[in-house]
C-alpha positions, 0 to 999 in steps of 0.5 A, spaced: 500 500 500 502 506 498 500 513 500 500 520 496 501 526 500 496 532 498 501 535 494 501 529 489 508 529 490 512 522 490 509 516 494 512 513 500 511 506 503 507 505 509 506 499 513 502 493 509 495 492 511 494 485 508 499 482 503 494 482 497 493 489 498 500 491 495 500 492 488 506 490 484 505 493 477 508 489 471 515 491 469 515 496 463 510 503 463 504 500 467 505 503 474 510 509 472 508 516 474 508 519 467 506 526 466 500 528 461 503 528 454 499 534 453 501 537 459 505 543 456 500 544 451 495 545 456 499 549 461 502 554 456 495 555 452 497 551 446 492 546 446 486 547 441 480 548 444 473 549 440 474 557 441 481 556 438 479 553 432 475 558 428 475 558 420 475 564 416 468 567 416 466 564 422 459 566 425 457 567 432 451 564 435 446 566 440 440 563 443 433 566 445 431 562 451 424 562 455 423 567 460 417 563 463 418 556 466 411 553 463 408 557 457 405 555 450 408 559 444 403 562 440 407 566 435 414 567 433 416 573 429 423 574 427 423 579 421 426 584 425 432 580 427 433 578 420 433 585 418 439 587 423 446 588 421 450 582 421 445 577 421 446 571 416 441 566 419 435 565 424 432 559 426 426 556 430 423 549 431 420 549 424 427 549 421 428 542 424 424 535 422 417 536 425 417 532 432 424 532 432 427 530 439 434 529 442 435 521 443 437 521 450 438 514 453 432 512 449 427 517 451 425 522 446 422 528 449 426 534 448 426 538 442 432 542 439 428 548 439 421 549 443 416 547 438 409 548 442 411 549 449 417 551 453 417 547 460 423 551 464 426 558 464 432 558 459 429 553 454 431 554 447 426 558 443 430 560 437 437 562 435 441 567 431 448 567 427 451 573 426 458 576 424 459 578 432 457 575 438 454 582 440 450 582 433 447 575 434 445 577 442 442 583 439 438 580 434 436 574 439 433 580 443 429 583 437 425 576 436 418 577 438 415 571 442 408 571 444 407 566 450 401 564 453 403 562 460 401 556 464 401 553 471 408 551 472 409 546 478 416 548 480 417 543 486 416 535 486 411 537 491 407 541 486 408 537 480 405 531 484 399 535 486 392 532 484 391 539 480 398 539 477 398 540 470 401 534 466 408 536 463 409 531 458 404 527 454 406 520 450 409 521 443 405 518 438 411 514 435 418 513 437 423 513 432 430 509 432 436 513 432 441 512 426 445 506 427 442 504 434 437 499 435 429 501 435 428 505 442 422 502 446 416 507 447 417 511 453 411 511 458 412 518 460 407 518 466 405 513 471 398 511 471 395 514 477 400 519 478 401 526 476 408 528 473 411 521 475 415 519 469 418 513 471 418 508 477 423 503 480 421 498 485 428 495 488 426 488 491 433 484 492 435 479 497 430 475 502 425 480 503 422 476 509 429 476 513 431 482 517 424 484 518 424 483 526 431 486 527 433 488 534 434 495 532 432 500 526 435 507 524 431 511 519 432 518 516 430 523 511 436 526 507 436 531 501 441 533 496 440 539 491 442 540 484 449 541 483 452 544 477 459 541 474 463 548 474 467 546 468 473 550 466 471 550 459 463 552 458 459 548 452 462 550 445 460 547 439 463 549 432 459 546 426 461 547 418 458 544 412 463 543 406 461 543 399 461 535 399 455 536 403 458 533 409 457 536 416 464 537 420 463 538 428 468 540 433 465 540 440 467 540 447 464 533 448 466 527 452 462 522 447 464 524 440 460 517 437 454 519 441 454 526 439 455 524 432 449 519 432 444 524 436 446 529 430 444 523 425 438 522 428 436 529 429 437 531 422 436 525 419 443 524 416 447 518 414 453 516 418 458 518 412 455 525 412 457 527 419 464 527 422 466 529 429 473 532 430 478 532 435 479 538 440 482 539 447 476 539 452 476 543 458 473 538 463 466 534 463 464 531 470 458 528 466 456 535 463 459 533 456 457 526 455 450 527 452 448 532 447 446 539 451 441 543 447 446 547 443 450 543 438 444 542 433 443 549 433 450 550 431 449 545 426 443 548 423 445 555 423 451 553 419 447 550 414 442 556 413 448 561 413 452 556 409 458 559 414 461 556 420 458 557 426 460 557 433 456 557 439 459 558 446 455 558 452 456 564 457 457 561 464 450 564 466 447 559 460 451 553 463 448 554 470 441 556 467 440 551 461 445 545 462 444 538 465 445 538 473 446 533 478 439 531 480 436 533 486 434 527 491 430 526 497 431 519 500 427 516 506 431 510 508 431 505 514 437 501 516 436 495 521 441 491 524 442 486 530 445 487 537 451 482 534 452 488 529 449 484 523 446 489 518 440 486 515 435 490 511 435 497 507 428 500 506 426 506 503 423 511 498 427 515 493 424 521 490 428 524 484 427 531 481 427 530 474 427 537 471 423 539 465 426 533 460 428 526 461 436 527 460 439 521 464 434 521 469 432 514 468 439 511 469 441 515 474 435 513 478 437 505 477 444 507 478 443 510 485 439 504 487 445 499 485 449 503 490 445 500 496 446 493 494 453 493 492 457 495 498 454 491 504 452 483 505 445 485 507 439 480 507 435 485 503 434 491 500 427 494 498 426 501 496 421 504 491 424 510 487 420 515 482 422 520 477 418 526 477 418 532 472 418 539 474 419 546 470 426 546 472 433 546 468 433 538 467 437 533 471 443 529 467 449 525 468 454 528 473 460 525 476 458 519 481 451 518 477 446 518 483 451 515 488 453 521 492 445 522 494 444 515 496 451 514 499 449 520 504 443 516 506 446 509 507 453 511 510 449 516 515 445 511 517 450 506 518 454 511 523 447 512 527 446 504 527 453 503 530 452 508 535 445 505 537 449 498 538 455 501 541 460 499 536 465 503 532 463 505 525 469 502 522 469 495 525 461 495 524 463 496 516 469 491 516 464 486 519 459 487 514 462 489 508 462 484 502 469 480 500 472 478 494 469 474 489 462 474 492 455 474 489 452 481 492 445 483 492 446 486 485 451 481 481 457 478 482 463 482 485 470 480 483 476 483 487 474 488 493 479 492 497 474 495 502 477 492 508 484 494 506 481 501 505 477 501 512 484 499 515 488 504 511 484 510 513 483 508 520 491 508 520 492 514 516 487 519 519 489 517 526 482 514 528 484 512 535 488 518 536 482 523 534 477 519 538 482 521 544 483 528 542 482 533 547 477 537 543 473 531 541 466 532 541 467 539 543 468 542 536 472 537 533 470 530 530 472 524 525 468 521 520 468 515 515 464 513 509 464 507 504 463 509 496 462 504 490 462 505 483 462 500 477 468 500 471 463 501 466 456 499 465 453 494 459 446 499 458 445 499 451 447 495 445 455 495 444 456 499 450 461 492 452 465 493 446 471 498 444 475 498 438 482 501 437 487 502 431 495 502 432 499 505 426 506 505 425 510 510 421 517 509 417 520 514 422 518 509 428 513 512 431 506 509 433 499 512 433 494 510 437 487 511 434 481 511 439 474 514 439 474 516 446 475 523 449 480 526 454 476 531 458 482 532 463 482 525 465 489 523 462 486 518 458 490 519 452 497 518 456 494 512 459 493 509 452 500 511 450 503 508 456 499 501 455 501 501 447 508 503 449 508 498 455 507 492 449 511 495 444 517 496 447 518 504 447 517 510 451 510 513 452 513 519 448 514 515 442 506 514 442 501 519 439 494 518 441 488 521 436 482 521 439 475 523 438 475 523 430 469 519 428 472 519 421 479 516 423 477 512 429 473 506 430 467 504 435 468 507 442 463 510 446 467 515 451 469 516 458 462 515 461 461 511 467 468 510 469 469 505 463 475 509 460 480 505 463 477 498 463 474 498 456 479 503 452 485 500 456 483 493 454 482 495 446 489 498 446 492 493 450 490 487 446 491 491 439 498 493 442 500 486 444 497 483 437 501 488 433 507 486 437 506 479 435 505 481 428 511 486 428 515 480 430 513 476 425 515 481 420 522 482 423 523 475 423 524 475 415 530 479 416 533 477 423 531 470 423 527 465 427 530 466 434 527 470 439 525 477 437 524 483 442 522 490 441 525 495 445 527 502 445 524 503 438 528 497 435 527 490 433 532 485 436 534 478 433 539 473 432 542 477 426 542 484 428 537 490 429 532 494 425 529 500 427 522 499 428 520 504 422 523 499 417 518 494 418 513 498 415 516 497 408 518 490 409 511 488 411 508 489 404 502 491 408 503 498 408 497 503 406 498 511 405 505 510 408 503 506 415 502 499 417 496 499 421 493 494 426 486 493 428 483 490 434 476 490 437 475 488 445 468 485 447 467 484 454 462 478 453 462 475 460 457 481 462 450 482 461 445 488 459 443 491 466 436 489 468 431 495 469 432 495 477 439 496 476 441 489 478 445 483 474 452 482 472 453 488 467 460 491 470 466 487 469 469 490 476 467 494 482 471 499 485 471 501 492 473 507 496 473 509 504 474 516 506 475 519 512 475 526 515 477 530 521 473 537 521 473 542 526 466 546 527 465 553 530 459 552 534 459 560 535 458 561 527 456 554 524 463 554 520 465 547 518 473 547 517 476 540 514 482 539 518 484 533 515 482 528 509 484 521 507 482 517 501 483 510 500 481 507 494 481 500 491 482 501 483 486 495 482 492 496 479 495 503 479 496 504 471 499 511 472 499 514 480 499 521 477 493 520 473 490 516 479 491 521 484 489 527 480 482 523 479 481 522 486 483 529 488 478 532 483 473 527 485 473 529 492 473 536 491 467 536 487 464 532 493 467 537 498 463 542 494 456 538 494 457 537 501 459 544 504 456 549 499 454 548 492 447 548 491 443 551 485 437 555 488 431 557 484 425 562 485 419 562 481 423 557 476 429 561 475 436 560 477 438 565 483 445 563 483 447 562 476 455 564 476 461 563 480 459 570 484 454 567 488 455 559 487 459 556 492 464 552 488 470 550 492 476 555 491 483 553 491 484 556 498 478 552 501 480 545 499 484 541 504 490 537 504 487 530 501 492 524 502 491 519 498 492 511 499 492 506 494 489 500 497 487 496 491 486 489 489 488 488 482 482 484 478 483 479 473 477 482 469 481 489 468 486 491 464 493 489 467 488 488 473 486 496 473 479 498 475 475 505 474 476 510 479 474 517 475 467 517 479 468 513 485 471 519 489 465 523 489 460 518 493 463 518 500 465 525 501 458 528 504 457 522 508 464 522 511 463 529 513 456 529 516 458 523 520 464 527 522 460 533 524 456 529 528 462 526 532 464 534 533 458 537 535 452 532 536 448 534 531 446 530 525 445 534 518 441 530 513 440 535 508 446 537 504 450 542 503 452 542 510 452 550 510 453 554 517 445 556 517 444 548 518 449 547 523 447 553 527 439 551 527 441 544 529 445 546 535 440 551 537 434 546 537 439 541 540 440 546 546 432 548 546 434 556 544 429 560 541 429 568 540 423 572 542 423 578 538 417 581 541 414 584 534 408 586 537 411 592 541 414 595 535 409 598 531 413 600 525 415 593 524 408 590 525 407 593 518 413 590 515 411 583 518 404 584 515 406 585 508 411 579 509 405 575 511 401 577 505 407 574 500 405 567 500 398 569 500 398 571 493 401 578 494 408 575 491 404 572 485 400 578 483 407 583 483 411 577 480 405 577 474 405 585 473 413 584 472 413 579 467 407 579 463 410 583 458 418 581 459 422 582 454 430 579 453 434 586 454 439 587 448 446 587 450 449 593 453 452 598 448 459 598 448 463 604 452 464 610 448 470 613 452 475 612 458 478 618 460 484 619 465 484 626 468 490 628 472 486 632 478 480 632 482 477 638 478 478 635 471 475 628 474 469 632 477 468 635 470 468 629 466 462 626 471 455 626 469 449 622 468 452 618 463 459 617 466 461 613 472 468 613 476 472 607 475 478 605 479 479 597 478 473 596 474 471 590 478 464 592 479 462 597 474 464 592 468 460 586 472 454 591 473 454 593 465 454 586 464 448 584 469 444 590 466 444 594 472 447 600 469 450 602 463 454 608 463 457 611 456 463 613 459 468 611 464 472 616 468 479 613 471 481 615 478 488 612 477 492 619 475 488 623 480 494 624 485 489 627 491 486 620 491 493 616 492 497 615 498 496 612 505 499 617 510 500 618 518 498 625 519 502 630 525 496 628 530 496 621 529 490 620 524 491 616 518 489 618 511 487 613 506 487 615 499 480 613 495 484 610 489 489 606 493 488 599 492 486 594 497 493 590 497 497 597 497 492 599 503 493 592 507 501 592 506 501 600 508 497 598 515 499 591 516 503 593 522 500 600 524 493 598 524 492 590 523 485 590 523 485 593 516 489 588 513 485 583 517 479 585 513 482 586 506 485 579 507 478 576 507 476 580 501 475 577 494 482 574 491 489 577 491 488 578 483 482 582 485 485 586 491 491 588 486 486 592 482 480 594 487 480 600 490 478 603 497 472 607 494 470 602 489 469 597 495 465 602 499 461 604 493 460 597 490 452 595 489 448 590 493 450 583 492 443 580 493 443 574 488 436 576 486 438 583 484 444 581 481 441 576 477 435 579 473 429 578 477 425 584 476 425 586 483 423 593 487 430 595 487 432 593 480 426 596 476 425 602 481 417 600 481 413 600 487 409 595 484 415 590 484 416 585 489 422 583 493 424 576 491 428 575 498 422 575 502 419 568 500 425 566 496 432 563 499 434 569 503 439 565 508 445 568 507 445 575 503 439 578 506 438 583 512 435 580 519 435 587 522 431 593 519 429 590 512 423 594 509 421 594 502 428 591 500 432 586 504 439 587 501 445 589 505 451 593 504 456 588 501 463 592 503 467 589 509 471 596 509 465 599 511 464 595 517 471 596 519 471 603 518 465 605 522 468 601 528 474 606 527 470 612 527 472 614 520 470 620 516 469 620 509 471 626 504 467 627 498 469 632 493 464 635 487 463 641 484 461 645 490 468 643 493 469 638 499 465 636 504 466 631 510 461 626 513 462 620 518 462 613 515 456 612 519 452 617 514 455 614 508 450 610 506 442 611 505 441 604 503 444 597 502 450 599 497 447 606 496 451 612 498 449 619 499 454 621 493 451 625 487 452 623 480 458 628 480 461 627 486 467 622 488 470 619 495 477 622 495 480 620 502 478 616 508 481 619 515 481 614 521 482 618 528 488 617 532 484 615 538 481 610 534 488 607 531 490 606 539 484 602 540 484 594 540 480 592 534 479 586 530 474 584 524 471 577 523 467 574 517 463 568 516 462 566 508 461 560 504 468 560 501 474 564 501 473 571 498 466 570 498 462 576 500 460 576 508 454 572 510 455 576 517 461 580 519 463 583 526 468 589 527 470 590 535 474 596 537 475 596 544 479 601 549 481 599 556 483 603 562 489 601 566 485 596 570 483 592 563 476 594 564 472 597 558 473 604 557 470 605 550 467 600 545 465 600 538 461 594 535 459 594 528 456 588 525 456 587 517 451 584 512 445 583 517 442 590 516 441 595 510 447 599 512 453 597 517 449 596 524 452 599 530 450 596 536 450 602 541 446 599 546 451 593 547 457 598 547 454 602 553 453 596 557 460 594 556 463 600 558 466 600 565 466 592 565 471 587 565 470 584 558 469 576 557 465 573 551 460 571 555 459 579 557 459 581 550 454 575 548 449 577 553 449 584 551 448 583 544 443 577 544 439 582 548 440 588 543 439 583 537 432 580 540 430 587 541 432 590 534 432 584 529 426 582 524 429 576 521 425 573 515 423 566 515 430 562 514 435 567 516 434 568 524 440 564 524 445 570 522 443 573 529 447 567 532 452 567 527 454 575 528 454 575 535 459 569 535 463 573 530 463 578 535 465 573 540 471 571 536 473 578 535 473 579 542 477 573 544 482 574 539 483 581 542 483 578 549 488 573 547 493 578 545 493 583 551 
């Protein structure tokens, strides 16, 4: 067994777990640490992605999308768009064959462009090709669509209601996709159930056993939709050539499947469609099926007779691309007092979204997880797939595994607690061994026991249980995951083919129809070929994807890449080696023949390998080529319930996590993480460790922050600005242990591993959190709100806001209560009834760079805004919040530069100073400024963002920022505040919220207020100075006029002398504050509070100064308990939280405690 450090450096040996766990790779290239063959190209910008391959004359495509979650299309008028400058083609559903549907997993329900009905916000309605992106987007916005809005079931509960509209009717006839077997008709609705697309009854094992088990534990677990977050968004370039052939360059993980989709959709024969090789910037499942834009690029190219590129924006990627399915898992687990686990019973409900995508197979795959890991008597689960008017679910790394694994592994820990057993020992007792028949099918080698023992040792399980803070905020958890190495789900999916070419210069070329989406598959195939052919991997080229030049191969879905392409290329290389030896024997004699180092050696001497091309007499086009087809003929087609011997090997992983949970703020920190995997023979440790670490990070994101949030059917957080994907600074050290058992059915004993690392993460963290603080979280992600809410419930702690004593608050409360009774519905309807997609923002006309304050102010006006680093102004333009024609740079205005300490000790800060410059200047003199700035955004942003820009940035409410027609965005009194009923847990007010619930996002504003700062403002009338407490008139709204600028911030000397600390809670490193606190204290000679400032950020429209608490602290000896008591009393008296954000009061009070504790520690 080997352990790799989290930096994926050289491996080091650890003590053996069991003798059979040590993998001894064959001599040669297998098992060597080989860097990716395209490493230099990818890291230097040399790799050719779709966006880099633009033929002359390429047009740019844009898509018009539905603004409604459910509506009938009554008419489409694109005449104006056709007349616009630069437009070459406009297409609608009528440009496709009548009734055309994507052939996704034998389910035909999604049209390339909506023909009669739209079923989710963002569905494709029309598309445009033009000379520039801006022209295409403007033309798309000019298309007039007349909709008739329909009732939209936006949740599973609404979709299942008896009066819910039926989203799909059965198709009259289901055609067969070109080149595939006829598809069976799909029953789109289960008899007697509204919008239930499919059901699945799993009944494995002896159902009579275990019914009278000694102990039963149960729970309801929820897992939300999650986005793939590929570095490269979806891109497709299409071109039709004069010979009538369609050429496609697409960021796809399944080139052959894409080709067949297009053939079926456009009714084209195979010889007329070719998909070409490109570099692909990640998939994680998002690029293994057709995604709604590929066919549009193809049809636009045909209409315009020009190449057309469609590249989705990040927002489109979130709002329209397939996501991980949301699950609700009701599960129970029974066991006996001797530790024998008996049965799993339950019900699983899956949100399918508007179209089928991969929903049916994800449902089946999520069930197999329940039967392939532990030796149970039986599993009995009912599952249903429910249509809703939301962006469709699809394939994502783990493929249903993370959702049901969370439930199963959490319950195992609960059962262990009930039985008084150690969680690892309980798993060891019940895990399947090798070469057994499981509830779902045969299992070959199984390294689960090795993995459990490995993580127990590596994480220091016993030591963690004895840690001084164990159970007091620190805990350790473990979980087991399983995944197959490919699945035989449709005809020929158990087949893979490969060509190997030899050229006269002695180089080999592998031709395989797979797609390397970042998995390192090309490098692995080169290693395999090199291993058999006696050369170095660098002497092997690999051509992938090109459907004209590569044979049948279905791509890298289901963790099948290593197994199937490894077998096909390995067989081709071995048999080609034998063939080459036979050719060489003609010249070198019949003695032993060896291929080594690019030469063939025999009794009569040696020859360069390239010479064999000419000697063979079999070369074509200057190459000698060998072909092989590999069929895994000992597997069977998967059964409808997910059972059967449909995969050659199963791979297993055990993850262990140590977490530290801040009970005052709810923040979960992963202090240590170990992944032990059974992936069989390690083909290339670099690739394997990268795959495991990457999968683990996706699992960490889903467990600790990532979730797609919806309101009125629209995605609320459709970009990284508001989506909690882990940043590099959030990722803990991940220690990787190789504890696998080779399996003879895998190539060289290897198994798959690409998806395995996602599945156990959520459960490992849930179990660790419970071990740390004693609360069981069953709804992912485990964000601070859920932690604090659970802790408050455990302690029986409730706040009393006494709203009846506050008349002005009562009025606001009455309005809030009217929202779910129909007020929101009315206000929303008023805003969207005539909604039109806004055209792109006009380009800037100018950027001026004045050199004095007078020139700067003279340049400002209604059509011009000042610009520092531009980090917010450009984003606001893109988000259609404002669109000044001119920007006025402050970079040359010397009166706004510099950080100086004045004669009296005051500190003057120029408004145009960057955040990095300010932090560096005051890190010693006034450390709280550096503390604050270090928590803002990223180093790249801090290097350009300015002090004034931070103070004046607009509110970060995700409804306001992401296109919701709210009160603040429209300025209309008849517009709603979507935060009142929408997801307001993180970025909305708990104090003083009125018509708008947003907060001021500036962290510096919180700290400057605590430091009694003053703000100097310059305009046509000269300078005025105001205290920082008067800067804001509302959330992110200042008192500055259009022709005024902030010139400097002054911090008085007495505030500089106080002890001040800043603490912030956010969802990821660099995120805007969910809550923050700046505490500034002056102590007298007896260490009692002489003066205090307590300012709370992100809890009110403007930074909230807790003046009552400040007064209560004066003259007292300080402690966190004293501060908390004062704050709780004031917050209860002032707060008016929304339905789901009262937890922020505990969080912000906890942050103030942490700031005071840090201050007291440093006395």
